[in-house]
N, CA, C and O atoms as CSV, one atom per row, in Angstrom:
chain,resi,resn,atom,element,x,y,z
A,1,MET,N,N,242.899,312.618,-121.148
A,1,MET,CA,C,241.648,312.625,-119.996
A,1,MET,C,C,242.618,312.449,-118.441
A,1,MET,O,O,243.494,311.601,-118.270
A,2,PHE,N,N,242.363,313.048,-117.859
A,2,PHE,CA,C,243.609,313.248,-116.418
A,2,PHE,C,C,242.255,312.099,-115.398
A,2,PHE,O,O,241.027,312.129,-115.316
A,3,THR,N,N,243.276,311.268,-114.833
A,3,THR,CA,C,242.736,310.198,-113.334
A,3,THR,C,C,243.787,310.490,-112.973
A,3,THR,O,O,244.919,310.779,-113.362
A,4,THR,N,N,242.901,310.296,-111.725
A,4,THR,CA,C,244.233,310.141,-110.445
A,4,THR,C,C,244.690,308.791,-110.302
A,4,THR,O,O,245.527,308.634,-109.412
A,5,PHE,N,N,244.470,308.130,-110.726
A,5,PHE,CA,C,245.083,306.470,-110.948
A,5,PHE,C,C,246.037,306.695,-111.720
A,5,PHE,O,O,246.472,305.554,-111.872
A,6,GLY,N,N,246.857,307.538,-112.486
A,6,GLY,CA,C,248.356,307.640,-113.409
A,6,GLY,C,C,248.161,306.991,-114.595
A,6,GLY,O,O,247.147,306.594,-115.169
A,7,PRO,N,N,249.460,306.956,-114.879
A,7,PRO,CA,C,249.370,306.722,-116.512
A,7,PRO,C,C,249.542,305.362,-116.114
A,7,PRO,O,O,249.589,304.840,-115.000
A,8,GLY,N,N,249.636,304.856,-117.398
A,8,GLY,CA,C,249.559,303.063,-117.490
A,8,GLY,C,C,248.511,302.185,-117.210
A,8,GLY,O,O,248.301,301.112,-117.776
A,9,ARG,N,N,247.619,302.884,-115.967
A,9,ARG,CA,C,246.080,301.961,-115.699
A,9,ARG,C,C,245.399,301.035,-116.977
A,9,ARG,O,O,246.289,301.159,-117.819
A,10,PRO,N,N,244.855,300.594,-117.305
A,10,PRO,CA,C,244.164,300.075,-118.560
A,10,PRO,C,C,242.818,301.138,-118.622
A,10,PRO,O,O,242.083,301.441,-117.682
A,11,PRO,N,N,242.773,301.414,-119.468
A,11,PRO,CA,C,241.891,302.490,-120.275
A,11,PRO,C,C,240.037,302.195,-119.582
A,11,PRO,O,O,239.330,303.184,-119.389
A,12,LEU,N,N,239.648,301.171,-119.374
A,12,LEU,CA,C,238.251,301.186,-118.214
A,12,LEU,C,C,238.373,301.350,-116.576
A,12,LEU,O,O,237.452,301.608,-115.801
A,13,ILE,N,N,239.721,301.137,-116.271
A,13,ILE,CA,C,239.760,301.547,-114.561
A,13,ILE,C,C,240.491,303.242,-114.689
A,13,ILE,O,O,240.409,304.176,-113.891
A,14,ALA,N,N,241.204,303.151,-116.033
A,14,ALA,CA,C,241.212,304.880,-115.755
A,14,ALA,C,C,239.926,305.469,-116.129
A,14,ALA,O,O,239.882,306.263,-115.189
A,15,ALA,N,N,239.289,305.603,-116.510
A,15,ALA,CA,C,237.823,305.709,-117.173
A,15,ALA,C,C,236.933,305.974,-115.716
A,15,ALA,O,O,236.283,306.945,-115.328
A,16,VAL,N,N,237.159,304.936,-115.245
A,16,VAL,CA,C,236.091,304.815,-114.283
A,16,VAL,C,C,236.762,305.669,-112.812
A,16,VAL,O,O,236.097,305.931,-111.810
A,17,GLY,N,N,237.858,305.912,-112.965
A,17,GLY,CA,C,238.798,306.629,-111.853
A,17,GLY,C,C,238.375,307.923,-112.083
A,17,GLY,O,O,238.056,308.638,-111.133
A,18,SER,N,N,238.338,308.243,-113.018
A,18,SER,CA,C,238.012,309.810,-113.063
A,18,SER,C,C,236.456,309.828,-113.198
A,18,SER,O,O,235.852,310.886,-113.025
A,19,GLY,N,N,235.867,308.787,-113.474
A,19,GLY,CA,C,234.308,309.087,-113.707
A,19,GLY,C,C,233.433,309.633,-114.742
A,19,GLY,O,O,232.454,310.366,-114.605
A,20,ASP,N,N,234.144,308.976,-116.175
A,20,ASP,CA,C,233.971,309.831,-117.406
A,20,ASP,C,C,232.748,308.628,-117.739
A,20,ASP,O,O,233.109,307.491,-118.046
A,21,LEU,N,N,231.733,308.874,-117.678
A,21,LEU,CA,C,230.341,307.663,-117.795
A,21,LEU,C,C,230.541,307.450,-119.700
A,21,LEU,O,O,230.562,306.429,-120.387
A,22,ALA,N,N,230.659,308.894,-120.059
A,22,ALA,CA,C,230.856,308.332,-121.798
A,22,ALA,C,C,231.736,307.785,-122.206
A,22,ALA,O,O,231.497,307.007,-123.129
A,23,ASP,N,N,233.332,307.934,-121.674
A,23,ASP,CA,C,234.058,307.024,-121.826
A,23,ASP,C,C,234.206,305.528,-121.438
A,23,ASP,O,O,234.850,304.591,-121.909
A,24,ILE,N,N,233.305,305.682,-120.334
A,24,ILE,CA,C,232.820,304.189,-119.739
A,24,ILE,C,C,231.862,303.250,-120.933
A,24,ILE,O,O,232.137,302.246,-121.589
A,25,ASP,N,N,230.742,304.035,-120.852
A,25,ASP,CA,C,230.399,303.926,-122.205
A,25,ASP,C,C,230.738,303.777,-123.126
A,25,ASP,O,O,229.930,302.962,-123.572
A,26,ARG,N,N,231.673,304.044,-124.134
A,26,ARG,CA,C,232.372,303.437,-124.825
A,26,ARG,C,C,233.243,302.440,-125.083
A,26,ARG,O,O,233.365,301.693,-126.054
A,27,LEU,N,N,233.967,302.567,-123.825
A,27,LEU,CA,C,234.689,301.083,-123.634
A,27,LEU,C,C,233.857,299.875,-123.418
A,27,LEU,O,O,234.387,298.854,-123.856
A,28,LEU,N,N,232.637,299.703,-122.834
A,28,LEU,CA,C,232.298,298.532,-122.822
A,28,LEU,C,C,231.210,298.673,-123.917
A,28,LEU,O,O,230.381,297.772,-123.784
A,29,ALA,N,N,231.009,299.275,-124.674
A,29,ALA,CA,C,230.005,299.129,-126.530
A,29,ALA,C,C,231.271,298.736,-127.088
A,29,ALA,O,O,230.961,298.194,-128.150
A,30,GLY,N,N,232.428,298.705,-126.982
A,30,GLY,CA,C,233.319,298.617,-127.705
A,30,GLY,C,C,233.685,296.703,-127.440
A,30,GLY,O,O,234.415,296.156,-128.267
A,31,GLY,N,N,233.198,296.006,-126.449
A,31,GLY,CA,C,233.354,295.153,-126.633
A,31,GLY,C,C,234.586,293.677,-126.182
A,31,GLY,O,O,234.450,292.458,-126.086
A,32,ASN,N,N,235.502,294.444,-126.042
A,32,ASN,CA,C,236.958,294.341,-125.895
A,32,ASN,C,C,236.944,294.218,-124.181
A,32,ASN,O,O,238.095,294.340,-123.762
A,33,ILE,N,N,236.480,294.120,-123.669
A,33,ILE,CA,C,236.741,294.186,-122.025
A,33,ILE,C,C,236.637,292.933,-122.034
A,33,ILE,O,O,235.689,292.333,-122.540
A,34,ASP,N,N,237.888,292.252,-121.310
A,34,ASP,CA,C,237.854,290.845,-120.559
A,34,ASP,C,C,236.569,290.594,-119.024
A,34,ASP,O,O,235.775,291.426,-118.585
A,35,LYS,N,N,236.732,289.620,-118.700
A,35,LYS,CA,C,235.791,289.802,-117.314
A,35,LYS,C,C,236.536,289.875,-116.291
A,35,LYS,O,O,236.006,290.354,-115.288
A,36,GLU,N,N,237.742,289.512,-116.210
A,36,GLU,CA,C,238.953,289.876,-115.408
A,36,GLU,C,C,238.871,291.444,-115.007
A,36,GLU,O,O,238.887,291.882,-113.857
A,37,SER,N,N,238.773,292.246,-116.290
A,37,SER,CA,C,239.354,293.616,-116.179
A,37,SER,C,C,237.797,294.352,-116.107
A,37,SER,O,O,237.854,295.548,-115.822
A,38,LEU,N,N,236.638,293.886,-116.293
A,38,LEU,CA,C,235.554,294.220,-115.690
A,38,LEU,C,C,235.500,294.348,-114.542
A,38,LEU,O,O,235.010,295.300,-113.934
A,39,ASN,N,N,236.193,293.035,-113.940
A,39,ASN,CA,C,236.122,292.961,-112.331
A,39,ASN,C,C,236.675,293.803,-111.413
A,39,ASN,O,O,236.210,294.398,-110.442
A,40,ASP,N,N,238.334,293.704,-112.171
A,40,ASP,CA,C,239.133,295.028,-111.794
A,40,ASP,C,C,238.557,296.313,-111.701
A,40,ASP,O,O,238.654,297.000,-110.684
A,41,ALA,N,N,237.885,296.712,-112.854
A,41,ALA,CA,C,236.805,298.373,-112.578
A,41,ALA,C,C,235.995,298.453,-111.448
A,41,ALA,O,O,235.912,299.391,-110.656
A,42,LEU,N,N,235.334,297.264,-111.442
A,42,LEU,CA,C,234.393,296.908,-110.321
A,42,LEU,C,C,234.828,297.483,-109.139
A,42,LEU,O,O,234.139,298.398,-108.686
A,43,TRP,N,N,236.053,297.064,-108.409
A,43,TRP,CA,C,236.651,297.444,-107.150
A,43,TRP,C,C,236.689,298.523,-107.151
A,43,TRP,O,O,236.494,299.074,-106.067
A,44,TYR,N,N,236.999,299.494,-108.532
A,44,TYR,CA,C,237.410,300.609,-108.308
A,44,TYR,C,C,236.178,301.851,-108.088
A,44,TYR,O,O,236.430,303.006,-107.742
A,45,SER,N,N,234.913,301.342,-108.357
A,45,SER,CA,C,233.386,301.758,-108.451
A,45,SER,C,C,232.762,301.871,-106.938
A,45,SER,O,O,231.976,302.730,-106.538
A,46,CYS,N,N,233.353,300.710,-106.163
A,46,CYS,CA,C,232.838,300.279,-105.089
A,46,CYS,C,C,232.861,301.420,-103.670
A,46,CYS,O,O,231.937,301.460,-102.857
A,47,SER,N,N,233.711,302.020,-103.616
A,47,SER,CA,C,233.792,303.032,-102.819
A,47,SER,C,C,233.290,304.726,-103.130
A,47,SER,O,O,233.240,305.634,-102.300
A,48,ASP,N,N,232.944,304.789,-104.639
A,48,ASP,CA,C,232.523,305.892,-104.697
A,48,ASP,C,C,231.148,306.172,-104.481
A,48,ASP,O,O,230.411,305.190,-104.578
A,49,GLN,N,N,230.571,307.347,-104.192
A,49,GLN,CA,C,229.256,307.820,-103.510
A,49,GLN,C,C,228.191,307.607,-104.656
A,49,GLN,O,O,227.096,307.095,-104.424
A,50,ASP,N,N,228.569,308.017,-105.858
A,50,ASP,CA,C,227.626,308.096,-107.103
A,50,ASP,C,C,227.454,306.193,-107.872
A,50,ASP,O,O,228.355,305.578,-108.444
A,51,PRO,N,N,226.224,305.769,-107.642
A,51,PRO,CA,C,226.223,304.632,-108.104
A,51,PRO,C,C,226.224,304.109,-109.585
A,51,PRO,O,O,226.263,302.929,-109.933
A,52,GLN,N,N,226.165,305.407,-110.521
A,52,GLN,CA,C,226.159,305.270,-112.225
A,52,GLN,C,C,227.054,304.186,-112.680
A,52,GLN,O,O,226.866,303.275,-113.487
A,53,VAL,N,N,228.237,304.565,-111.844
A,53,VAL,CA,C,229.685,303.636,-112.780
A,53,VAL,C,C,229.528,302.434,-112.541
A,53,VAL,O,O,229.689,301.569,-113.402
A,54,LEU,N,N,229.096,302.128,-111.006
A,54,LEU,CA,C,228.835,300.762,-110.832
A,54,LEU,C,C,227.664,300.069,-111.505
A,54,LEU,O,O,227.755,298.865,-111.746
A,55,GLN,N,N,226.763,300.629,-111.767
A,55,GLN,CA,C,225.368,300.292,-112.372
A,55,GLN,C,C,226.050,299.679,-113.747
A,55,GLN,O,O,225.968,298.467,-113.944
A,56,ARG,N,N,226.662,300.458,-114.609
A,56,ARG,CA,C,227.139,300.615,-115.839
A,56,ARG,C,C,228.322,298.965,-115.759
A,56,ARG,O,O,228.502,298.250,-116.745
A,57,LEU,N,N,228.745,298.789,-114.837
A,57,LEU,CA,C,229.946,297.513,-115.263
A,57,LEU,C,C,229.044,296.423,-114.296
A,57,LEU,O,O,229.463,295.280,-114.109
A,58,VAL,N,N,228.099,296.778,-113.862
A,58,VAL,CA,C,227.069,295.151,-113.509
A,58,VAL,C,C,225.736,294.752,-114.942
A,58,VAL,O,O,225.123,293.772,-115.365
A,59,LYS,N,N,225.876,296.417,-115.273
A,59,LYS,CA,C,224.918,295.761,-116.635
A,59,LYS,C,C,225.736,294.687,-117.976
A,59,LYS,O,O,225.520,293.798,-118.799
A,60,ALA,N,N,226.855,295.653,-117.363
A,60,ALA,CA,C,228.055,294.547,-118.719
A,60,ALA,C,C,228.615,293.282,-118.260
A,60,ALA,O,O,229.460,292.757,-118.985
A,61,GLY,N,N,228.205,292.578,-116.924
A,61,GLY,CA,C,228.609,291.434,-116.342
A,61,GLY,C,C,229.442,291.725,-115.217
A,61,GLY,O,O,228.917,291.052,-114.330
A,62,ALA,N,N,230.187,292.175,-114.831
A,62,ALA,CA,C,230.783,292.837,-113.298
A,62,ALA,C,C,230.047,291.645,-112.561
A,62,ALA,O,O,228.827,291.543,-112.686
A,63,ASP,N,N,230.886,290.583,-111.664
A,63,ASP,CA,C,230.241,289.452,-110.650
A,63,ASP,C,C,230.770,290.485,-109.519
A,63,ASP,O,O,231.873,290.839,-109.104
A,64,VAL,N,N,229.128,290.850,-109.174
A,64,VAL,CA,C,229.464,291.621,-108.312
A,64,VAL,C,C,229.460,290.764,-106.256
A,64,VAL,O,O,229.197,291.372,-105.218
A,65,ASN,N,N,229.710,289.804,-106.358
A,65,ASN,CA,C,230.291,288.789,-105.102
A,65,ASN,C,C,231.474,288.003,-105.650
A,65,ASN,O,O,231.432,286.776,-105.555
A,66,LYS,N,N,232.514,288.588,-106.208
A,66,LYS,CA,C,233.957,288.051,-106.590
A,66,LYS,C,C,234.275,288.592,-105.520
A,66,LYS,O,O,233.985,289.712,-105.101
A,67,ILE,N,N,235.211,287.350,-104.819
A,67,ILE,CA,C,235.899,287.527,-103.599
A,67,ILE,C,C,237.464,287.547,-104.150
A,67,ILE,O,O,237.849,286.752,-105.008
A,68,ASP,N,N,237.995,288.175,-103.777
A,68,ASP,CA,C,239.631,288.988,-104.171
A,68,ASP,C,C,240.351,289.003,-103.241
A,68,ASP,O,O,240.688,290.130,-102.879
A,69,SER,N,N,240.835,287.963,-102.544
A,69,SER,CA,C,241.758,287.342,-101.290
A,69,SER,C,C,243.240,288.325,-101.409
A,69,SER,O,O,244.194,288.190,-100.643
A,70,ARG,N,N,243.193,289.025,-102.208
A,70,ARG,CA,C,244.625,289.748,-102.004
A,70,ARG,C,C,244.325,291.012,-101.690
A,70,ARG,O,O,245.195,291.873,-101.823
A,71,GLU,N,N,242.512,291.479,-101.027
A,71,GLU,CA,C,242.442,292.763,-100.535
A,71,GLU,C,C,241.595,292.484,-99.396
A,71,GLU,O,O,240.744,291.595,-99.428
A,72,GLU,N,N,241.814,293.254,-98.344
A,72,GLU,CA,C,241.388,293.229,-97.054
A,72,GLU,C,C,239.683,292.753,-96.897
A,72,GLU,O,O,239.106,291.854,-96.285
A,73,PHE,N,N,239.298,293.751,-97.697
A,73,PHE,CA,C,238.005,293.702,-97.329
A,73,PHE,C,C,236.878,292.687,-98.107
A,73,PHE,O,O,235.682,292.591,-97.836
A,74,GLY,N,N,237.774,291.832,-99.346
A,74,GLY,CA,C,237.379,290.565,-99.607
A,74,GLY,C,C,236.220,291.132,-100.916
A,74,GLY,O,O,236.459,290.921,-102.105
A,75,THR,N,N,235.079,291.799,-100.476
A,75,THR,CA,C,233.977,291.637,-101.986
A,75,THR,C,C,234.061,293.320,-102.327
A,75,THR,O,O,234.856,294.115,-101.824
A,76,CYS,N,N,233.153,293.568,-103.184
A,76,CYS,CA,C,232.848,294.785,-103.298
A,76,CYS,C,C,231.937,295.527,-102.350
A,76,CYS,O,O,232.012,296.687,-101.944
A,77,LEU,N,N,230.958,294.468,-102.066
A,77,LEU,CA,C,229.985,295.211,-100.782
A,77,LEU,C,C,230.905,295.530,-99.353
A,77,LEU,O,O,230.502,296.196,-98.399
A,78,MET,N,N,231.836,295.071,-99.437
A,78,MET,CA,C,232.658,295.238,-97.803
A,78,MET,C,C,233.406,296.377,-98.615
A,78,MET,O,O,233.638,297.275,-97.805
A,79,ILE,N,N,233.686,296.581,-99.355
A,79,ILE,CA,C,234.253,297.996,-99.787
A,79,ILE,C,C,233.431,299.133,-99.637
A,79,ILE,O,O,233.915,300.168,-99.179
A,80,ALA,N,N,232.038,299.052,-100.027
A,80,ALA,CA,C,231.420,300.074,-100.246
A,80,ALA,C,C,230.565,300.136,-98.078
A,80,ALA,O,O,230.282,301.122,-97.397
A,81,VAL,N,N,230.488,299.081,-97.846
A,81,VAL,CA,C,230.324,299.213,-96.153
A,81,VAL,C,C,231.152,300.001,-95.625
A,81,VAL,O,O,230.757,301.004,-95.031
A,82,TRP,N,N,232.561,299.675,-95.748
A,82,TRP,CA,C,233.493,300.564,-94.920
A,82,TRP,C,C,233.733,302.006,-95.688
A,82,TRP,O,O,234.016,302.965,-94.970
A,83,THR,N,N,233.636,302.194,-97.050
A,83,THR,CA,C,233.421,303.575,-97.130
A,83,THR,C,C,232.188,304.567,-97.148
A,83,THR,O,O,232.128,305.655,-97.720
A,84,ASN,N,N,230.988,303.786,-96.206
A,84,ASN,CA,C,229.704,304.100,-95.826
A,84,ASN,C,C,229.377,304.746,-97.009
A,84,ASN,O,O,229.397,305.974,-97.090
A,85,ALA,N,N,229.037,303.919,-98.060
A,85,ALA,CA,C,228.309,304.492,-99.203
A,85,ALA,C,C,226.955,303.946,-99.824
A,85,ALA,O,O,226.656,303.305,-100.832
A,86,PRO,N,N,226.345,304.448,-98.855
A,86,PRO,CA,C,224.839,303.413,-98.907
A,86,PRO,C,C,224.093,303.224,-100.324
A,86,PRO,O,O,223.204,302.375,-100.395
A,87,GLY,N,N,224.482,304.102,-101.612
A,87,GLY,CA,C,224.127,304.056,-102.687
A,87,GLY,C,C,224.631,302.964,-103.284
A,87,GLY,O,O,223.893,302.153,-103.844
A,88,ILE,N,N,226.131,302.810,-103.220
A,88,ILE,CA,C,226.951,301.682,-103.737
A,88,ILE,C,C,226.406,300.434,-103.278
A,88,ILE,O,O,226.244,299.482,-104.041
A,89,VAL,N,N,225.974,300.394,-101.440
A,89,VAL,CA,C,224.939,299.492,-101.426
A,89,VAL,C,C,224.039,299.046,-101.778
A,89,VAL,O,O,223.866,297.853,-102.025
A,90,LEU,N,N,223.096,300.124,-101.898
A,90,LEU,CA,C,221.931,299.370,-102.289
A,90,LEU,C,C,221.894,298.947,-103.986
A,90,LEU,O,O,220.955,298.255,-104.380
A,91,THR,N,N,222.794,299.327,-104.803
A,91,THR,CA,C,223.009,299.369,-105.970
A,91,THR,C,C,223.822,297.624,-106.119
A,91,THR,O,O,223.679,296.871,-107.082
A,92,LEU,N,N,224.462,297.410,-105.156
A,92,LEU,CA,C,224.966,296.050,-104.950
A,92,LEU,C,C,224.172,294.921,-104.598
A,92,LEU,O,O,223.935,293.811,-105.077
A,93,ILE,N,N,223.718,295.836,-103.218
A,93,ILE,CA,C,222.320,294.600,-102.989
A,93,ILE,C,C,221.207,293.934,-104.116
A,93,ILE,O,O,220.977,292.756,-104.387
A,94,THR,N,N,220.500,295.463,-104.761
A,94,THR,CA,C,219.614,294.898,-105.393
A,94,THR,C,C,220.344,294.283,-107.132
A,94,THR,O,O,219.676,293.865,-108.079
A,95,SER,N,N,221.567,294.400,-107.076
A,95,SER,CA,C,222.146,293.396,-108.470
A,95,SER,C,C,222.483,292.259,-108.179
A,95,SER,O,O,222.897,291.479,-109.036
A,96,GLY,N,N,222.336,291.853,-106.534
A,96,GLY,CA,C,222.447,289.890,-106.070
A,96,GLY,C,C,223.612,289.591,-105.182
A,96,GLY,O,O,224.079,288.475,-104.956
A,97,ALA,N,N,224.182,291.204,-104.518
A,97,ALA,CA,C,225.749,290.696,-103.547
A,97,ALA,C,C,225.203,290.422,-102.894
A,97,ALA,O,O,224.173,291.028,-102.602
A,98,LYS,N,N,225.667,289.192,-102.224
A,98,LYS,CA,C,225.654,288.043,-101.347
A,98,LYS,C,C,225.531,289.224,-99.580
A,98,LYS,O,O,226.355,290.116,-99.378
A,99,VAL,N,N,224.606,288.976,-98.779
A,99,VAL,CA,C,224.651,290.042,-97.741
A,99,VAL,C,C,225.704,288.998,-96.348
A,99,VAL,O,O,226.459,289.566,-95.558
A,100,ASN,N,N,225.541,287.886,-96.361
A,100,ASN,CA,C,225.703,287.211,-95.078
A,100,ASN,C,C,227.153,286.015,-95.914
A,100,ASN,O,O,227.671,285.724,-96.992
A,101,GLY,N,N,227.195,285.686,-94.255
A,101,GLY,CA,C,228.840,285.018,-94.692
A,101,GLY,C,C,230.067,285.693,-94.731
A,101,GLY,O,O,230.184,286.857,-95.115
A,102,PRO,N,N,230.935,285.018,-94.360
A,102,PRO,CA,C,232.286,285.886,-94.183
A,102,PRO,C,C,232.938,286.490,-95.825
A,102,PRO,O,O,232.989,285.747,-96.806
A,103,GLN,N,N,233.299,287.653,-95.842
A,103,GLN,CA,C,233.710,288.154,-96.915
A,103,GLN,C,C,235.270,289.006,-97.012
A,103,GLN,O,O,236.010,289.187,-97.979
A,104,GLY,N,N,235.379,289.375,-95.732
A,104,GLY,CA,C,237.164,289.981,-95.383
A,104,GLY,C,C,238.102,288.859,-95.556
A,104,GLY,O,O,237.786,287.669,-95.566
A,105,LYS,N,N,239.305,289.355,-95.695
A,105,LYS,CA,C,239.905,288.891,-95.372
A,105,LYS,C,C,240.747,288.130,-93.584
A,105,LYS,O,O,241.814,287.586,-93.301
A,106,TYR,N,N,239.561,288.516,-92.861
A,106,TYR,CA,C,239.655,288.013,-91.600
A,106,TYR,C,C,238.321,287.744,-91.094
A,106,TYR,O,O,237.964,287.981,-89.940
A,107,GLY,N,N,237.403,287.103,-92.254
A,107,GLY,CA,C,235.966,286.496,-91.803
A,107,GLY,C,C,235.156,287.529,-91.482
A,107,GLY,O,O,234.010,287.219,-91.156
A,108,GLU,N,N,235.448,288.680,-91.487
A,108,GLU,CA,C,234.025,289.755,-91.711
A,108,GLU,C,C,233.611,289.300,-92.219
A,108,GLU,O,O,234.061,288.558,-93.092
A,109,THR,N,N,231.724,289.659,-91.731
A,109,THR,CA,C,230.559,289.682,-92.497
A,109,THR,C,C,230.258,291.586,-93.129
A,109,THR,O,O,230.769,292.639,-92.749
A,110,PRO,N,N,229.628,291.406,-93.779
A,110,PRO,CA,C,229.521,293.166,-94.093
A,110,PRO,C,C,228.515,293.525,-92.953
A,110,PRO,O,O,228.616,294.707,-92.624
A,111,LEU,N,N,227.875,293.045,-92.484
A,111,LEU,CA,C,227.304,293.506,-91.112
A,111,LEU,C,C,228.131,294.031,-89.912
A,111,LEU,O,O,228.108,295.147,-89.393
A,112,ALA,N,N,228.824,293.003,-89.626
A,112,ALA,CA,C,229.862,292.782,-88.684
A,112,ALA,C,C,230.746,294.260,-88.747
A,112,ALA,O,O,231.193,294.981,-87.856
A,113,LEU,N,N,230.774,294.354,-90.379
A,113,LEU,CA,C,231.599,295.711,-90.143
A,113,LEU,C,C,231.057,296.898,-90.696
A,113,LEU,O,O,231.610,297.925,-91.088
A,114,ALA,N,N,230.154,296.640,-90.662
A,114,ALA,CA,C,228.909,298.150,-90.591
A,114,ALA,C,C,228.842,298.289,-89.023
A,114,ALA,O,O,228.779,299.466,-88.669
A,115,GLY,N,N,228.841,297.534,-88.184
A,115,GLY,CA,C,229.004,297.513,-86.627
A,115,GLY,C,C,229.951,298.152,-86.228
A,115,GLY,O,O,229.927,298.946,-85.288
A,116,SER,N,N,230.837,297.883,-86.871
A,116,SER,CA,C,232.327,298.318,-86.388
A,116,SER,C,C,232.790,299.746,-86.524
A,116,SER,O,O,233.781,300.213,-85.965
A,117,LEU,N,N,231.678,300.615,-87.610
A,117,LEU,CA,C,231.858,301.742,-87.462
A,117,LEU,C,C,231.325,302.781,-86.940
A,117,LEU,O,O,231.431,303.974,-87.225
A,118,GLY,N,N,230.422,301.936,-85.720
A,118,GLY,CA,C,229.498,303.013,-85.065
A,118,GLY,C,C,228.998,303.517,-85.622
A,118,GLY,O,O,228.779,302.996,-86.715
A,119,SER,N,N,228.352,305.033,-85.356
A,119,SER,CA,C,226.910,305.308,-85.636
A,119,SER,C,C,227.284,305.767,-86.949
A,119,SER,O,O,226.251,306.002,-87.576
A,120,ARG,N,N,228.244,305.980,-87.590
A,120,ARG,CA,C,228.745,305.945,-89.355
A,120,ARG,C,C,228.225,304.965,-90.228
A,120,ARG,O,O,228.081,305.089,-91.444
A,121,GLY,N,N,227.859,303.640,-89.289
A,121,GLY,CA,C,227.572,302.543,-90.262
A,121,GLY,C,C,225.716,302.016,-89.758
A,121,GLY,O,O,225.048,301.030,-90.066
A,122,THR,N,N,225.407,303.272,-88.848
A,122,THR,CA,C,223.822,302.777,-88.805
A,122,THR,C,C,223.744,302.728,-90.208
A,122,THR,O,O,224.123,301.655,-90.676
A,123,THR,N,N,223.301,303.715,-91.152
A,123,THR,CA,C,222.757,303.668,-92.448
A,123,THR,C,C,222.603,302.502,-93.371
A,123,THR,O,O,221.646,302.011,-93.970
A,124,VAL,N,N,223.865,302.233,-93.280
A,124,VAL,CA,C,224.526,300.973,-94.402
A,124,VAL,C,C,224.096,299.832,-93.887
A,124,VAL,O,O,223.495,299.062,-94.636
A,125,GLY,N,N,224.318,299.464,-92.443
A,125,GLY,CA,C,223.684,298.166,-91.415
A,125,GLY,C,C,222.238,298.271,-91.580
A,125,GLY,O,O,221.749,297.203,-91.951
A,126,LYS,N,N,221.443,299.168,-91.431
A,126,LYS,CA,C,220.205,298.764,-91.440
A,126,LYS,C,C,219.861,298.581,-92.996
A,126,LYS,O,O,218.782,298.044,-93.244
A,127,MET,N,N,220.535,298.909,-93.885
A,127,MET,CA,C,220.532,298.414,-95.251
A,127,MET,C,C,220.737,296.973,-95.450
A,127,MET,O,O,219.848,296.263,-95.921
A,128,LEU,N,N,221.792,296.564,-95.132
A,128,LEU,CA,C,222.179,295.165,-94.826
A,128,LEU,C,C,220.737,294.300,-94.000
A,128,LEU,O,O,220.190,293.279,-94.416
A,129,ARG,N,N,220.507,294.813,-93.182
A,129,ARG,CA,C,219.417,293.845,-92.105
A,129,ARG,C,C,217.943,294.039,-92.824
A,129,ARG,O,O,217.176,293.077,-92.778
A,130,ASP,N,N,217.585,295.065,-93.387
A,130,ASP,CA,C,216.534,294.953,-94.530
A,130,ASP,C,C,216.677,293.744,-95.472
A,130,ASP,O,O,215.788,292.980,-95.847
A,131,ALA,N,N,217.842,293.738,-95.738
A,131,ALA,CA,C,218.193,292.457,-97.430
A,131,ALA,C,C,218.085,291.168,-96.481
A,131,ALA,O,O,218.118,290.206,-97.250
A,132,GLY,N,N,217.972,290.712,-95.169
A,132,GLY,CA,C,218.357,289.600,-94.838
A,132,GLY,C,C,219.694,289.410,-94.183
A,132,GLY,O,O,219.993,288.326,-93.682
A,133,ALA,N,N,220.509,290.447,-94.178
A,133,ALA,CA,C,221.737,290.141,-93.141
A,133,ALA,C,C,221.918,289.728,-91.897
A,133,ALA,O,O,220.850,290.227,-91.543
A,134,ASN,N,N,222.293,289.293,-90.987
A,134,ASN,CA,C,222.165,288.370,-89.794
A,134,ASN,C,C,223.720,288.436,-89.347
A,134,ASN,O,O,224.108,287.802,-88.365
């Protein structure tokens, strides 16, 4: 299987990177994926425009509210907002992602980040407000 993430990546991350749904399903069904690996894979799915991969990872137990202090955007929701991925934003919100409170490395909120995108962030900003973001 070809992946843009290169050799040496864990199999689940490689499958997420290539969008190989069958391989993702096979790996998740094997039950040998620890929580940290599952959450790492979630990060790679948050900038995608197709929520199918994200949905599979959430169903398997990935934490949509995990904050990674090493990352500028902090949470998967912040990545989805930054990349203007409405399908991913909606999936995260319906999966319990927190829409309020600082989540970025510099204390940003998802709504503030959407606002910083100008007209490009209008759709995801509305989604966040509809979900109760302030």
